[in-house]
C-alpha positions as CSV (number, residue, x, y, z in Angstrom):
1,M,0.0,0.0,0.0
2,A,2.9,2.3,0.6
3,N,3.8,1.9,-3.1
4,I,0.3,3.1,-4.2
5,V,0.6,6.3,-2.1
6,D,4.1,7.0,-3.5
7,D,2.9,6.6,-7.0
8,D,0.1,9.1,-6.4
9,A,2.5,11.6,-5.0
10,D,4.9,11.2,-7.9
11,A,2.0,11.6,-10.3
12,V,1.0,14.9,-8.6
13,L,4.6,16.1,-8.7
14,S,5.1,15.1,-12.3
15,D,2.0,17.0,-13.3
16,V,3.4,20.2,-11.9
17,E,7.0,19.7,-13.1
18,G,6.0,18.6,-16.6
19,E,4.3,21.8,-17.8
20,D,6.1,24.6,-19.7
21,P,6.1,28.0,-18.1
22,V,3.6,30.6,-19.4
23,A,5.1,33.5,-21.3
24,I,4.5,37.0,-19.9
25,V,3.7,39.6,-22.5
26,I,5.0,43.1,-21.9
27,K,3.9,45.9,-24.1
28,S,6.5,47.3,-26.3
29,P,7.4,51.0,-26.2
30,S,5.9,51.5,-29.7
31,Q,2.5,50.8,-28.2
32,G,3.0,53.7,-25.8
33,D,2.3,56.1,-28.7
34,N,-1.2,54.7,-29.0
35,S,-1.8,55.0,-25.3
36,V,-0.7,58.7,-25.4
37,E,-3.2,59.3,-28.2
38,E,-5.9,57.4,-26.4
39,F,-5.1,59.4,-23.3
40,R,-5.4,62.7,-25.2
41,E,-8.7,61.5,-26.8
42,L,-9.9,60.7,-23.3
43,L,-8.9,64.1,-22.0
44,D,-10.7,65.8,-25.0
45,R,-13.8,63.8,-24.3
46,E,-13.6,64.7,-20.6
47,R,-13.2,68.4,-21.4
48,A,-16.1,68.3,-23.8
49,A,-18.3,66.5,-21.2
50,R,-17.3,69.1,-18.6
51,E,-18.1,72.0,-20.9
52,A,-21.5,70.4,-21.7
53,A,-22.2,69.9,-18.0
54,E,-21.3,73.5,-17.3
55,A,-23.5,74.8,-20.1
56,S,-26.3,72.6,-18.8
57,K,-25.8,73.9,-15.3
58,S,-25.9,77.5,-16.5
59,E,-29.1,76.9,-18.4
60,L,-30.6,75.2,-15.4
61,Q,-29.6,78.1,-13.1
62,V,-31.2,80.6,-15.4
63,S,-34.4,78.5,-15.6
64,F,-34.3,78.1,-11.8
65,N,-33.9,81.9,-11.3
66,R,-36.9,82.6,-13.6
67,L,-39.0,80.0,-11.8
68,K,-38.0,81.5,-8.5
69,A,-39.0,85.0,-9.7
70,L,-42.3,83.7,-11.0
71,A,-43.0,82.0,-7.7
72,H,-42.3,85.3,-5.8
73,E,-44.6,87.2,-8.1
74,A,-47.3,84.6,-7.7
75,I,-47.0,84.8,-3.9
76,K,-47.2,88.6,-4.1
77,K,-50.3,88.5,-6.3
78,R,-51.9,85.9,-4.0
79,D,-51.3,88.1,-0.9
80,E,-52.7,91.2,-2.8
81,C,-55.8,89.3,-3.8
82,S,-56.3,88.1,-0.2
83,R,-55.9,91.6,1.0
84,Q,-58.4,93.0,-1.6
85,R,-60.9,90.2,-0.7
86,D,-60.7,91.0,3.0
87,E,-61.1,94.7,2.2
88,A,-64.1,94.0,0.0
89,L,-65.7,91.9,2.7
90,R,-65.1,94.6,5.3
91,E,-66.7,97.2,3.0
92,K,-69.6,94.9,2.4
93,E,-70.2,94.5,6.1
94,E,-70.0,98.2,6.6
95,L,-72.5,98.8,3.9
96,V,-74.9,96.2,5.3
97,E,-74.6,97.9,8.7
98,L,-75.2,101.3,7.2
99,I,-78.3,100.0,5.4
100,K,-79.8,98.6,8.9
101,I,-79.0,101.9,10.5
102,S,-80.4,104.0,7.7
103,G,-83.6,101.8,7.8
104,K,-84.1,102.7,11.4
105,F,-83.7,106.4,10.7
106,S,-85.6,106.7,7.5
107,N,-88.7,107.8,9.5
108,I,-86.8,110.7,11.2
109,K,-86.3,113.0,8.3
110,N,-85.8,112.6,4.6
111,F,-82.5,114.4,4.1
112,A,-82.1,113.2,0.5
113,A,-84.6,115.8,-0.7
114,A,-83.5,118.7,1.4
115,G,-79.9,117.8,2.0
116,L,-78.0,118.3,5.3
117,P,-79.2,120.9,7.8
118,R,-77.9,124.3,6.9
119,S,-76.4,127.0,9.0
120,Q,-76.9,130.7,8.6
121,K,-73.8,131.4,10.6
122,Y,-71.2,129.2,8.6
123,S,-70.3,128.9,4.9
124,G,-68.2,126.5,2.8
125,L,-66.5,123.6,4.5
126,Q,-67.6,124.8,7.9
127,A,-71.3,124.6,6.8
128,V,-70.9,121.1,5.6
129,A,-69.2,120.1,8.9
130,Y,-72.1,121.8,10.8
131,G,-74.6,119.8,8.8
132,V,-72.9,116.5,9.4
133,I,-72.6,117.1,13.1
134,K,-76.2,118.2,13.3
135,R,-77.3,115.1,11.4
136,T,-75.1,112.8,13.6
137,N,-76.7,114.3,16.8
138,E,-80.2,113.7,15.4
139,I,-79.3,110.1,14.7
140,V,-77.8,109.6,18.1
141,E,-80.9,111.1,19.8
142,E,-83.1,108.7,17.7
143,L,-81.0,105.7,18.7
144,V,-81.1,106.6,22.4
145,R,-84.9,107.0,22.1
146,Q,-85.3,103.6,20.4
147,I,-83.1,102.0,23.0
148,D,-85.2,103.5,25.8
149,V,-88.4,102.3,24.1
150,T,-87.0,98.8,23.7
151,A,-85.8,98.6,27.3
152,K,-89.2,99.8,28.6
153,S,-91.1,97.3,26.4
154,R,-88.9,94.4,27.7
155,K,-89.6,95.4,31.3
């Protein structure tokens, strides 16, 4: 049995020793010229790619700035519309309030036909101010009277 083991060991060694060595190929210096040209082509392609990327970046930056400006403008318009809507609602509420108040005082006097009360003493802007104050006093007196009547009727 020892002979069988030795034969196997010899077979293994003979397989390794019997092969020819593999030749190593080294590039010759004449192929170096091709690699320099390839390297230059690679650099040219890289430069062209960089220029294209920079141009694309520039175009994107311009587009982004335009979009940003449009967004700011849209926000300003939205805020202005909201402000105008709020103002219109306030004016509407004031008008509705004035129409309740004017309905209460329509039975006092019809100032539309005769205009505001006039003063013999004043003229110009002072006369207009006198008429407005006089009219305001009459309205306040009528309101106080109506409040008193309402309070008495509830009691």
